[in-house]
VMD Tcl script that builds the backbone (N, CA, C; Angstrom):
set m [mol new atoms 492]
animate dup $m
set s [atomselect $m all]
$s set {name element resname resid chain x y z} {
  {N N MET 1 A -60.088 -96.354 28.205}
  {CA C MET 1 A -59.555 -95.519 27.270}
  {C C MET 1 A -58.189 -94.665 27.647}
  {N N SER 2 A -57.290 -94.440 27.212}
  {CA C SER 2 A -56.153 -93.685 27.775}
  {C C SER 2 A -56.686 -92.262 27.502}
  {N N TYR 3 A -55.919 -91.127 28.424}
  {CA C TYR 3 A -55.902 -89.969 28.342}
  {C C TYR 3 A -55.804 -89.436 26.840}
  {N N VAL 4 A -54.703 -89.667 26.131}
  {CA C VAL 4 A -54.358 -89.523 25.014}
  {C C VAL 4 A -55.145 -90.084 23.870}
  {N N ALA 5 A -55.667 -91.088 23.951}
  {CA C ALA 5 A -56.660 -91.526 22.725}
  {C C ALA 5 A -57.715 -90.955 22.946}
  {N N SER 6 A -58.546 -90.754 24.026}
  {CA C SER 6 A -59.905 -90.166 24.558}
  {C C SER 6 A -59.595 -88.709 23.957}
  {N N ASN 7 A -58.333 -87.939 23.473}
  {CA C ASN 7 A -58.242 -86.452 23.505}
  {C C ASN 7 A -57.979 -86.387 22.242}
  {N N LEU 8 A -57.692 -87.173 21.285}
  {CA C LEU 8 A -57.235 -86.724 19.821}
  {C C LEU 8 A -58.550 -86.060 19.112}
  {N N ILE 9 A -58.106 -85.176 18.372}
  {CA C ILE 9 A -58.852 -84.583 17.540}
  {C C ILE 9 A -59.037 -84.933 16.288}
  {N N PRO 10 A -59.917 -84.807 15.510}
  {CA C PRO 10 A -60.083 -85.319 14.012}
  {C C PRO 10 A -58.839 -84.911 13.127}
  {N N GLY 11 A -58.319 -86.090 12.651}
  {CA C GLY 11 A -56.881 -85.857 11.836}
  {C C GLY 11 A -55.853 -85.794 12.613}
  {N N GLU 12 A -55.939 -86.449 13.778}
  {CA C GLU 12 A -54.326 -86.171 14.807}
  {C C GLU 12 A -54.056 -87.453 14.938}
  {N N ASP 13 A -52.934 -87.581 14.716}
  {CA C ASP 13 A -52.612 -88.931 14.850}
  {C C ASP 13 A -51.262 -88.991 15.787}
  {N N VAL 14 A -51.410 -90.341 16.647}
  {CA C VAL 14 A -50.179 -90.414 17.952}
  {C C VAL 14 A -48.936 -91.097 16.813}
  {N N ILE 15 A -47.889 -89.724 16.905}
  {CA C ILE 15 A -46.383 -89.976 16.572}
  {C C ILE 15 A -45.403 -91.424 17.103}
  {N N PHE 16 A -45.756 -90.871 18.481}
  {CA C PHE 16 A -44.951 -91.364 19.785}
  {C C PHE 16 A -45.590 -91.110 21.063}
  {N N ALA 17 A -45.496 -92.268 21.837}
  {CA C ALA 17 A -45.756 -92.495 23.295}
  {C C ALA 17 A -45.253 -92.894 24.238}
  {N N THR 18 A -45.374 -92.876 25.230}
  {CA C THR 18 A -44.479 -93.506 26.453}
  {C C THR 18 A -44.725 -93.101 27.731}
  {N N LYS 19 A -44.411 -93.553 28.344}
  {CA C LYS 19 A -44.863 -93.577 30.450}
  {C C LYS 19 A -43.884 -93.328 31.229}
  {N N LYS 20 A -44.021 -93.343 32.419}
  {CA C LYS 20 A -43.220 -93.467 33.189}
  {C C LYS 20 A -42.019 -94.586 33.259}
  {N N HIS 21 A -40.993 -94.134 34.018}
  {CA C HIS 21 A -39.644 -95.730 33.712}
  {C C HIS 21 A -40.388 -96.456 34.955}
  {N N TRP 22 A -39.557 -97.722 35.003}
  {CA C TRP 22 A -39.937 -98.484 36.203}
  {C C TRP 22 A -39.654 -98.242 37.389}
  {N N ILE 23 A -38.701 -97.334 37.394}
  {CA C ILE 23 A -37.138 -96.514 38.396}
  {C C ILE 23 A -38.543 -96.482 39.477}
  {N N VAL 24 A -39.660 -96.214 38.954}
  {CA C VAL 24 A -40.439 -95.392 40.477}
  {C C VAL 24 A -40.889 -96.561 41.152}
  {N N PHE 25 A -40.572 -97.944 41.136}
  {CA C PHE 25 A -40.625 -99.086 42.011}
  {C C PHE 25 A -39.408 -99.321 42.525}
  {N N LEU 26 A -38.191 -98.573 42.290}
  {CA C LEU 26 A -37.405 -98.728 43.064}
  {C C LEU 26 A -37.250 -98.806 44.830}
  {N N TRP 27 A -37.833 -97.583 45.443}
  {CA C TRP 27 A -37.593 -97.626 46.977}
  {C C TRP 27 A -38.897 -98.457 47.390}
  {N N PRO 28 A -40.349 -98.641 46.690}
  {CA C PRO 28 A -40.981 -99.732 47.434}
  {C C PRO 28 A -40.686 -101.301 47.167}
  {N N VAL 29 A -39.817 -101.601 46.339}
  {CA C VAL 29 A -38.684 -103.012 46.377}
  {C C VAL 29 A -37.776 -103.024 47.313}
  {N N ILE 30 A -36.932 -102.080 47.630}
  {CA C ILE 30 A -35.755 -101.839 48.270}
  {C C ILE 30 A -36.582 -102.159 49.855}
  {N N PHE 31 A -37.754 -101.460 49.847}
  {CA C PHE 31 A -38.218 -101.397 51.951}
  {C C PHE 31 A -39.035 -102.910 51.528}
  {N N LEU 32 A -39.456 -103.593 50.260}
  {CA C LEU 32 A -40.274 -104.823 50.440}
  {C C LEU 32 A -38.749 -106.050 50.993}
  {N N VAL 33 A -37.763 -105.637 50.450}
  {CA C VAL 33 A -36.346 -106.669 50.677}
  {C C VAL 33 A -36.355 -106.399 52.062}
  {N N LEU 34 A -36.135 -105.419 52.755}
  {CA C LEU 34 A -35.670 -104.767 53.766}
  {C C LEU 34 A -36.757 -105.789 54.945}
  {N N GLY 35 A -37.932 -105.162 54.865}
  {CA C GLY 35 A -38.927 -105.891 55.619}
  {C C GLY 35 A -39.127 -107.126 55.437}
  {N N LEU 36 A -39.156 -108.183 54.465}
  {CA C LEU 36 A -38.803 -109.690 54.597}
  {C C LEU 36 A -37.694 -110.074 54.958}
  {N N SER 37 A -36.450 -109.349 54.696}
  {CA C SER 37 A -35.278 -109.861 55.405}
  {C C SER 37 A -35.376 -109.434 57.036}
  {N N SER 38 A -36.064 -108.271 57.495}
  {CA C SER 38 A -35.989 -108.182 59.001}
  {C C SER 38 A -37.095 -108.281 59.345}
  {N N ILE 39 A -38.461 -109.745 58.968}
  {CA C ILE 39 A -39.716 -109.989 59.437}
  {C C ILE 39 A -39.524 -109.952 61.265}
  {N N SER 40 A -38.825 -110.804 61.515}
  {CA C SER 40 A -38.603 -111.075 62.627}
  {C C SER 40 A -38.000 -109.826 64.049}
  {N N HIS 41 A -37.372 -108.850 63.394}
  {CA C HIS 41 A -36.994 -107.841 63.921}
  {C C HIS 41 A -37.510 -106.487 63.625}
  {N N GLY 42 A -38.878 -106.728 63.913}
  {CA C GLY 42 A -39.582 -105.384 63.197}
  {C C GLY 42 A -39.967 -104.925 62.302}
  {N N GLY 43 A -39.650 -106.105 60.903}
  {CA C GLY 43 A -39.745 -105.280 59.678}
  {C C GLY 43 A -41.037 -105.309 59.194}
  {N N ALA 44 A -42.038 -105.354 59.740}
  {CA C ALA 44 A -43.831 -105.116 59.811}
  {C C ALA 44 A -43.796 -103.559 59.118}
  {N N PHE 45 A -42.838 -102.549 60.325}
  {CA C PHE 45 A -42.698 -101.250 59.295}
  {C C PHE 45 A -42.178 -101.059 57.820}
  {N N TRP 46 A -41.153 -101.890 57.842}
  {CA C TRP 46 A -40.888 -101.514 56.297}
  {C C TRP 46 A -41.688 -102.208 55.494}
  {N N LEU 47 A -42.460 -103.450 56.245}
  {CA C LEU 47 A -43.545 -103.982 54.817}
  {C C LEU 47 A -44.640 -102.817 54.590}
  {N N PHE 48 A -45.009 -102.369 55.935}
  {CA C PHE 48 A -45.689 -101.185 55.712}
  {C C PHE 48 A -45.677 -100.027 54.788}
  {N N LEU 49 A -44.138 -99.478 54.781}
  {CA C LEU 49 A -43.627 -98.512 53.933}
  {C C LEU 49 A -43.852 -98.954 52.351}
  {N N ALA 50 A -43.312 -100.541 52.323}
  {CA C ALA 50 A -43.438 -100.790 50.851}
  {C C ALA 50 A -45.167 -100.682 50.167}
  {N N VAL 51 A -45.801 -101.083 51.032}
  {CA C VAL 51 A -46.929 -101.392 50.353}
  {C C VAL 51 A -47.532 -99.606 50.094}
  {N N VAL 52 A -47.565 -99.131 51.316}
  {CA C VAL 52 A -47.883 -97.954 51.062}
  {C C VAL 52 A -47.081 -96.981 49.611}
  {N N MET 53 A -45.932 -96.991 49.867}
  {CA C MET 53 A -44.865 -96.490 48.381}
  {C C MET 53 A -45.078 -97.211 47.175}
  {N N GLY 54 A -45.474 -98.709 47.652}
  {CA C GLY 54 A -45.966 -99.007 46.105}
  {C C GLY 54 A -46.898 -98.900 45.424}
  {N N VAL 55 A -48.274 -98.612 46.558}
  {CA C VAL 55 A -49.381 -98.088 45.945}
  {C C VAL 55 A -49.438 -96.611 45.346}
  {N N GLY 56 A -48.422 -95.776 45.776}
  {CA C GLY 56 A -48.301 -94.469 45.078}
  {C C GLY 56 A -47.607 -94.520 43.776}
  {N N ALA 57 A -46.387 -95.603 44.222}
  {CA C ALA 57 A -45.239 -95.650 42.487}
  {C C ALA 57 A -46.336 -96.708 41.165}
  {N N THR 58 A -47.535 -97.304 41.626}
  {CA C THR 58 A -48.119 -97.773 40.794}
  {C C THR 58 A -49.124 -97.168 39.960}
  {N N LEU 59 A -49.682 -96.292 41.130}
  {CA C LEU 59 A -50.804 -94.927 40.843}
  {C C LEU 59 A -49.988 -94.145 39.512}
  {N N SER 60 A -48.624 -93.584 40.094}
  {CA C SER 60 A -47.777 -92.814 39.134}
  {C C SER 60 A -47.913 -93.260 37.895}
  {N N TYR 61 A -47.198 -94.578 37.908}
  {CA C TYR 61 A -46.924 -95.240 36.387}
  {C C TYR 61 A -48.120 -95.457 35.980}
  {N N MET 62 A -49.538 -95.801 36.263}
  {CA C MET 62 A -50.104 -96.267 35.283}
  {C C MET 62 A -51.463 -94.927 35.067}
  {N N THR 63 A -50.929 -93.686 35.764}
  {CA C THR 63 A -51.835 -92.791 35.094}
  {C C THR 63 A -50.953 -91.507 34.437}
  {N N SER 64 A -49.714 -91.899 34.176}
  {CA C SER 64 A -48.904 -90.527 33.223}
  {C C SER 64 A -48.851 -91.199 32.160}
  {N N GLU 65 A -48.823 -90.392 31.229}
  {CA C GLU 65 A -48.747 -90.264 29.784}
  {C C GLU 65 A -48.385 -89.012 29.452}
  {N N PHE 66 A -47.357 -89.739 28.215}
  {CA C PHE 66 A -46.534 -88.757 27.176}
  {C C PHE 66 A -46.616 -89.069 25.781}
  {N N ALA 67 A -47.299 -88.084 25.140}
  {CA C ALA 67 A -47.268 -88.511 23.568}
  {C C ALA 67 A -47.379 -87.174 22.720}
  {N N VAL 68 A -46.785 -87.458 21.614}
  {CA C VAL 68 A -46.527 -86.709 20.698}
  {C C VAL 68 A -47.258 -87.290 19.235}
  {N N THR 69 A -48.017 -86.123 18.998}
  {CA C THR 69 A -48.841 -86.419 17.652}
  {C C THR 69 A -48.736 -85.527 16.543}
  {N N ASN 70 A -49.272 -85.524 15.381}
  {CA C ASN 70 A -48.973 -84.399 14.511}
  {C C ASN 70 A -49.561 -83.327 14.678}
  {N N LYS 71 A -49.631 -83.022 15.792}
  {CA C LYS 71 A -50.660 -81.590 15.771}
  {C C LYS 71 A -49.641 -81.041 17.355}
  {N N ARG 72 A -49.866 -81.639 18.056}
  {CA C ARG 72 A -49.618 -81.309 19.664}
  {C C ARG 72 A -48.851 -82.303 20.564}
  {N N LEU 73 A -48.177 -81.801 21.799}
  {CA C LEU 73 A -47.971 -82.720 22.728}
  {C C LEU 73 A -48.606 -82.499 23.752}
  {N N ILE 74 A -49.211 -83.866 24.071}
  {CA C ILE 74 A -49.963 -84.106 25.007}
  {C C ILE 74 A -49.350 -84.842 26.241}
  {N N VAL 75 A -49.728 -84.080 27.419}
  {CA C VAL 75 A -48.906 -84.840 28.731}
  {C C VAL 75 A -49.912 -84.984 29.666}
  {N N LYS 76 A -50.104 -85.747 30.467}
  {CA C LYS 76 A -51.134 -86.283 31.355}
  {C C LYS 76 A -50.539 -86.849 32.691}
  {N N ALA 77 A -50.290 -86.559 33.843}
  {CA C ALA 77 A -49.568 -86.936 35.646}
  {C C ALA 77 A -50.668 -87.168 35.892}
  {N N GLY 78 A -50.867 -88.389 37.160}
  {CA C GLY 78 A -52.236 -88.121 38.199}
  {C C GLY 78 A -53.441 -89.012 38.077}
  {N N LEU 79 A -53.203 -89.039 39.100}
  {CA C LEU 79 A -54.885 -89.275 39.014}
  {C C LEU 79 A -56.023 -88.504 39.975}
  {N N ILE 80 A -55.551 -88.446 41.585}
  {CA C ILE 80 A -56.261 -87.280 41.989}
  {C C ILE 80 A -55.945 -86.158 42.106}
  {N N ARG 81 A -54.594 -85.438 42.126}
  {CA C ARG 81 A -54.110 -84.284 41.517}
  {C C ARG 81 A -53.666 -84.337 40.334}
  {N N ARG 82 A -54.238 -84.216 39.118}
  {CA C ARG 82 A -54.036 -84.618 38.140}
  {C C ARG 82 A -53.523 -83.149 37.303}
  {N N ARG 83 A -52.393 -83.806 36.337}
  {CA C ARG 83 A -51.684 -82.272 35.907}
  {C C ARG 83 A -51.529 -82.543 34.290}
  {N N THR 84 A -52.003 -82.132 33.311}
  {CA C THR 84 A -51.838 -81.978 31.953}
  {C C THR 84 A -51.486 -81.005 31.585}
  {N N LEU 85 A -51.274 -81.743 30.119}
  {CA C LEU 85 A -50.366 -80.191 29.532}
  {C C LEU 85 A -50.380 -80.164 28.212}
  {N N ASP 86 A -51.046 -79.959 27.117}
  {CA C ASP 86 A -51.372 -79.786 25.764}
  {C C ASP 86 A -51.025 -78.301 25.036}
  {N N VAL 87 A -49.647 -78.763 24.765}
  {CA C VAL 87 A -49.181 -77.444 23.692}
  {C C VAL 87 A -49.105 -77.990 22.150}
  {N N ALA 88 A -49.468 -76.817 21.385}
  {CA C ALA 88 A -49.670 -77.279 19.898}
  {C C ALA 88 A -47.974 -77.248 19.443}
  {N N ASN 89 A -47.713 -77.936 18.516}
  {CA C ASN 89 A -46.781 -78.188 18.112}
  {C C ASN 89 A -45.774 -76.702 17.757}
  {N N THR 90 A -46.527 -75.588 16.959}
  {CA C THR 90 A -46.530 -74.528 16.432}
  {C C THR 90 A -46.034 -73.739 18.154}
  {N N LYS 91 A -46.180 -73.810 19.164}
  {CA C LYS 91 A -46.131 -73.361 20.078}
  {C C LYS 91 A -45.338 -73.976 20.885}
  {N N VAL 92 A -44.505 -74.819 20.913}
  {CA C VAL 92 A -43.459 -75.573 21.933}
  {C C VAL 92 A -42.446 -74.744 21.365}
  {N N GLU 93 A -41.204 -74.019 22.205}
  {CA C GLU 93 A -40.705 -73.281 22.236}
  {C C GLU 93 A -39.162 -73.866 22.804}
  {N N GLY 94 A -39.167 -75.156 23.395}
  {CA C GLY 94 A -37.938 -75.739 23.794}
  {C C GLY 94 A -38.086 -77.041 24.470}
  {N N VAL 95 A -37.429 -78.075 24.344}
  {CA C VAL 95 A -37.715 -79.304 24.974}
  {C C VAL 95 A -36.116 -79.830 25.837}
  {N N ALA 96 A -36.245 -80.039 26.786}
  {CA C ALA 96 A -34.998 -80.429 27.315}
  {C C ALA 96 A -35.063 -81.168 28.479}
  {N N ALA 97 A -33.759 -82.007 28.357}
  {CA C ALA 97 A -34.451 -83.804 29.028}
  {C C ALA 97 A -33.072 -83.910 30.010}
  {N N ASN 98 A -33.048 -83.803 31.046}
  {CA C ASN 98 A -32.149 -83.551 32.037}
  {C C ASN 98 A -31.821 -85.225 32.050}
  {N N GLU 99 A -30.542 -85.116 32.823}
  {CA C GLU 99 A -30.213 -87.183 32.881}
  {C C GLU 99 A -29.177 -87.094 33.530}
  {N N THR 100 A -29.621 -88.096 34.667}
  {CA C THR 100 A -28.356 -88.615 35.826}
  {C C THR 100 A -28.033 -89.187 35.373}
  {N N ILE 101 A -26.439 -90.321 36.089}
  {CA C ILE 101 A -26.213 -91.211 36.167}
  {C C ILE 101 A -26.975 -92.266 35.880}
  {N N LEU 102 A -27.636 -92.458 37.127}
  {CA C LEU 102 A -28.911 -93.942 36.841}
  {C C LEU 102 A -29.873 -93.779 35.942}
  {N N GLY 103 A -29.880 -92.443 35.418}
  {CA C GLY 103 A -31.541 -92.251 34.525}
  {C C GLY 103 A -30.296 -92.743 33.011}
  {N N ARG 104 A -29.012 -92.381 32.693}
  {CA C ARG 104 A -28.629 -93.205 31.507}
  {C C ARG 104 A -28.190 -94.162 31.874}
  {N N LEU 105 A -27.789 -95.042 32.633}
  {CA C LEU 105 A -27.932 -95.717 32.837}
  {C C LEU 105 A -28.895 -97.062 32.650}
  {N N LEU 106 A -30.227 -96.617 32.793}
  {CA C LEU 106 A -31.458 -97.354 32.857}
  {C C LEU 106 A -32.600 -96.782 32.061}
  {N N GLY 107 A -32.493 -95.628 31.455}
  {CA C GLY 107 A -33.325 -95.294 30.203}
  {C C GLY 107 A -33.797 -94.721 30.656}
  {N N TYR 108 A -33.862 -93.163 31.661}
  {CA C TYR 108 A -35.074 -92.383 31.839}
  {C C TYR 108 A -34.772 -91.026 32.035}
  {N N GLN 109 A -34.970 -90.131 32.001}
  {CA C GLN 109 A -34.622 -88.565 32.110}
  {C C GLN 109 A -35.550 -87.872 33.068}
  {N N THR 110 A -35.671 -86.466 33.038}
  {CA C THR 110 A -36.361 -85.290 33.710}
  {C C THR 110 A -36.710 -84.897 32.115}
  {N N LEU 111 A -37.883 -84.608 32.076}
  {CA C LEU 111 A -38.333 -83.958 30.517}
  {C C LEU 111 A -39.025 -82.400 30.505}
  {N N VAL 112 A -38.234 -81.218 30.242}
  {CA C VAL 112 A -38.776 -79.944 30.672}
  {C C VAL 112 A -39.088 -79.253 29.562}
  {N N VAL 113 A -40.309 -79.095 29.397}
  {CA C VAL 113 A -41.053 -78.663 28.081}
  {C C VAL 113 A -41.523 -77.199 28.390}
  {N N ARG 114 A -40.810 -76.277 26.990}
  {CA C ARG 114 A -41.654 -74.597 27.414}
  {C C ARG 114 A -42.312 -74.426 26.621}
  {N N GLY 115 A -43.429 -73.778 26.712}
  {CA C GLY 115 A -44.028 -73.432 25.585}
  {C C GLY 115 A -43.613 -71.922 25.407}
  {N N THR 116 A -44.344 -71.607 24.105}
  {CA C THR 116 A -43.993 -69.629 24.237}
  {C C THR 116 A -44.745 -68.824 25.079}
  {N N GLY 117 A -44.022 -68.455 25.591}
  {CA C GLY 117 A -44.449 -67.293 26.530}
  {C C GLY 117 A -45.016 -67.854 27.987}
  {N N GLY 118 A -44.514 -69.069 28.070}
  {CA C GLY 118 A -45.176 -70.219 29.204}
  {C C GLY 118 A -43.701 -70.269 30.266}
  {N N THR 119 A -43.741 -70.932 31.406}
  {CA C THR 119 A -43.083 -71.650 32.374}
  {C C THR 119 A -42.708 -72.806 31.966}
  {N N PRO 120 A -41.135 -73.241 32.177}
  {CA C PRO 120 A -41.198 -74.380 32.049}
  {C C PRO 120 A -41.863 -75.753 32.672}
  {N N GLN 121 A -42.338 -76.711 32.636}
  {CA C GLN 121 A -43.029 -77.786 32.951}
  {C C GLN 121 A -42.420 -78.881 32.998}
  {N N SER 122 A -41.668 -79.535 34.049}
  {CA C SER 122 A -40.905 -80.833 34.272}
  {C C SER 122 A -41.832 -81.906 34.691}
  {N N PHE 123 A -41.150 -82.623 33.869}
  {CA C PHE 123 A -41.597 -84.275 34.136}
  {C C PHE 123 A -40.630 -85.353 34.460}
  {N N HIS 124 A -40.795 -85.725 35.840}
  {CA C HIS 124 A -39.434 -86.479 36.382}
  {C C HIS 124 A -39.980 -88.250 36.222}
  {N N ARG 125 A -38.855 -88.824 35.850}
  {CA C ARG 125 A -38.228 -90.197 35.534}
  {C C ARG 125 A -39.513 -90.762 34.134}
  {N N VAL 126 A -39.341 -89.852 33.157}
  {CA C VAL 126 A -39.768 -90.109 31.917}
  {C C VAL 126 A -39.119 -91.342 30.983}
  {N N ALA 127 A -39.828 -92.486 30.595}
  {CA C ALA 127 A -39.184 -93.615 29.863}
  {C C ALA 127 A -38.756 -93.118 28.932}
  {N N LYS 128 A -38.160 -93.273 27.879}
  {CA C LYS 128 A -37.621 -93.130 26.307}
  {C C LYS 128 A -37.821 -91.454 26.235}
  {N N ALA 129 A -37.260 -90.608 27.291}
  {CA C ALA 129 A -37.320 -89.321 27.105}
  {C C ALA 129 A -36.571 -88.675 25.975}
  {N N SER 130 A -35.689 -89.471 25.843}
  {CA C SER 130 A -34.768 -89.130 24.427}
  {C C SER 130 A -35.667 -89.033 23.105}
  {N N ASP 131 A -35.981 -90.481 22.861}
  {CA C ASP 131 A -36.856 -90.392 21.978}
  {C C ASP 131 A -38.277 -89.614 22.266}
  {N N LEU 132 A -38.369 -89.278 22.682}
  {CA C LEU 132 A -39.701 -88.131 22.978}
  {C C LEU 132 A -39.385 -86.777 22.459}
  {N N ARG 133 A -38.319 -86.526 23.755}
  {CA C ARG 133 A -37.683 -85.336 22.706}
  {C C ARG 133 A -37.332 -85.093 21.233}
  {N N ARG 134 A -36.791 -86.039 20.472}
  {CA C ARG 134 A -36.589 -86.144 19.510}
  {C C ARG 134 A -37.943 -86.161 18.561}
  {N N ASN 135 A -38.894 -86.813 19.160}
  {CA C ASN 135 A -40.013 -86.703 18.262}
  {C C ASN 135 A -40.816 -85.396 18.258}
  {N N ILE 136 A -40.776 -84.965 19.071}
  {CA C ILE 136 A -41.107 -82.967 19.451}
  {C C ILE 136 A -40.717 -82.589 18.438}
  {N N THR 137 A -39.168 -82.518 18.484}
  {CA C THR 137 A -38.072 -81.458 17.741}
  {C C THR 137 A -38.473 -81.583 16.454}
  {N N ILE 138 A -38.996 -83.271 15.965}
  {CA C ILE 138 A -39.447 -83.250 14.413}
  {C C ILE 138 A -40.342 -82.705 14.080}
  {N N GLN 139 A -41.379 -83.008 15.250}
  {CA C GLN 139 A -42.664 -82.312 14.768}
  {C C GLN 139 A -42.970 -80.666 14.838}
  {N N THR 140 A -42.049 -80.119 15.708}
  {CA C THR 140 A -42.142 -78.665 15.964}
  {C C THR 140 A -41.097 -77.653 14.813}
  {N N THR 141 A -40.452 -78.912 13.774}
  {CA C THR 141 A -39.667 -78.574 13.301}
  {C C THR 141 A -40.378 -77.798 12.050}
  {N N ARG 142 A -40.631 -76.345 11.503}
  {CA C ARG 142 A -41.275 -76.186 10.322}
  {C C ARG 142 A -40.787 -76.177 8.764}
  {N N PRO 143 A -41.538 -76.074 7.920}
  {CA C PRO 143 A -40.696 -76.375 6.449}
  {C C PRO 143 A -39.689 -75.449 6.318}
  {N N GLY 144 A -38.749 -75.807 5.771}
  {CA C GLY 144 A -37.806 -74.685 5.740}
  {C C GLY 144 A -37.027 -74.360 6.633}
  {N N GLU 145 A -37.097 -75.252 7.706}
  {CA C GLU 145 A -36.055 -74.595 9.128}
  {C C GLU 145 A -35.204 -76.192 9.369}
  {N N THR 146 A -34.278 -75.824 10.128}
  {CA C THR 146 A -33.429 -77.332 10.458}
  {C C THR 146 A -33.164 -77.118 11.835}
  {N N HIS 147 A -32.943 -78.174 12.334}
  {CA C HIS 147 A -32.730 -78.066 13.782}
  {C C HIS 147 A -31.595 -79.412 13.783}
  {N N ILE 148 A -30.446 -78.949 14.113}
  {CA C ILE 148 A -29.511 -79.669 14.516}
  {C C ILE 148 A -28.618 -80.027 16.022}
  {N N VAL 149 A -28.658 -81.283 16.322}
  {CA C VAL 149 A -28.702 -81.349 17.662}
  {C C VAL 149 A -27.193 -82.022 17.914}
  {N N GLY 150 A -26.366 -81.450 18.855}
  {CA C GLY 150 A -24.987 -82.022 19.340}
  {C C GLY 150 A -23.912 -81.990 18.139}
  {N N THR 151 A -24.454 -81.376 17.013}
  {CA C THR 151 A -23.274 -81.036 16.035}
  {C C THR 151 A -23.315 -79.466 15.716}
  {N N VAL 152 A -22.003 -78.971 14.955}
  {CA C VAL 152 A -21.948 -77.697 14.786}
  {C C VAL 152 A -21.935 -77.758 13.620}
  {N N ASN 153 A -22.272 -76.896 12.300}
  {CA C ASN 153 A -22.229 -76.594 11.145}
  {C C ASN 153 A -21.877 -75.215 10.927}
  {N N VAL 154 A -20.537 -75.222 10.017}
  {CA C VAL 154 A -20.105 -74.091 10.121}
  {C C VAL 154 A -19.716 -73.758 8.398}
  {N N ALA 155 A -20.502 -72.634 7.960}
  {CA C ALA 155 A -20.426 -72.351 6.433}
  {C C ALA 155 A -18.682 -71.842 6.334}
  {N N ILE 156 A -18.061 -72.181 5.131}
  {CA C ILE 156 A -16.877 -72.160 4.488}
  {C C ILE 156 A -17.196 -71.516 3.444}
  {N N ASP 157 A -16.638 -70.227 3.335}
  {CA C ASP 157 A -16.396 -69.999 1.779}
  {C C ASP 157 A -15.181 -70.515 0.868}
  {N N PRO 158 A -15.632 -71.491 0.015}
  {CA C PRO 158 A -14.380 -71.761 -0.725}
  {C C PRO 158 A -13.320 -70.802 -1.484}
  {N N SER 159 A -13.448 -69.757 -1.460}
  {CA C SER 159 A -12.243 -68.925 -2.106}
  {C C SER 159 A -11.657 -68.507 -0.879}
  {N N SER 160 A -12.127 -68.729 0.307}
  {CA C SER 160 A -10.588 -68.731 1.632}
  {C C SER 160 A -10.060 -69.831 1.952}
  {N N ILE 161 A -9.959 -70.619 0.910}
  {CA C ILE 161 A -9.219 -71.895 1.412}
  {C C ILE 161 A -8.009 -71.682 0.697}
  {N N LYS 162 A -6.908 -71.970 1.342}
  {CA C LYS 162 A -5.417 -71.701 0.669}
  {C C LYS 162 A -4.879 -72.788 0.697}
  {N N THR 163 A -4.698 -73.401 -0.698}
  {CA C THR 163 A -3.897 -74.324 -0.785}
  {C C THR 163 A -2.524 -74.267 -1.215}
  {N N PRO 164 A -1.752 -75.248 -0.677}
  {CA C PRO 164 A -0.040 -75.011 -0.762}
  {C C PRO 164 A 0.437 -74.994 -2.578}
}
mol reanalyze $m
mol bondsrecalc $m
mol representation Tube
mol addrep $m
């Protein structure tokens, strides 16, 4: 059972969930290719490095969870050195998603979450981070409050418009 599923409270439903992006396997694959292509010329070092980094990448991928529920944001990363974040939707002050060029092309971002009065928490290589961020914003919007992302609304007084 996943960390998120095992920590839901009564009446809480998962709205959106994601994991780390497959990009965490990029370096192990590169080292594997280097090792296999130079097996007769000392490629064992690259193969060893690929295995070690592959185990680390697999653990990182398998043990990371990001979820938005109707009540809170839940994040869990790591197996031995576990890092968790549970923030009530009413206590989320802001969410930012930082994106590199490669991240934009492949669909991953660094997610930065700030709770009220807390320090920002960064989570790297999150798959579908923009969808996660959008769902956090939707869940943290209070009734009667509006969040507009990427546009500017300007109120114009109709009497101030001059027609020729």
